C-alpha positions, 0 to 999 in steps of 0.5 A: 936150066940156067947157064952160068952167065944167067945165074951169076947176075941174079940181084940188082947189086950184081949189075951196074947201070951207067948213062952216057950222052945225056941218058941216051945210052944206058949201059947195064953190065956186071958190077965186077969182072969184064966191063964194056968200054967206050967202043960199045957205047959209040957203037950203040950210038951209031945204031939207028935204034928208036926210043924203047928199042934195045941194042946188044953188043956181044963182043969177045971180051978179049 
């Protein structure tokens, strides 16, 4: 059974992708509604993730 968050992002049109820092950071997020700010991108840049690894910042959305 899918939750509301899972079922609301079902097509590519529902998601936007942005690249920062020359493509080193890719942000995939809902095309509408709450969207991450620069703080999430800076946090991702500070994490020691290697190429191909994924990082998620699950903020409170306040």
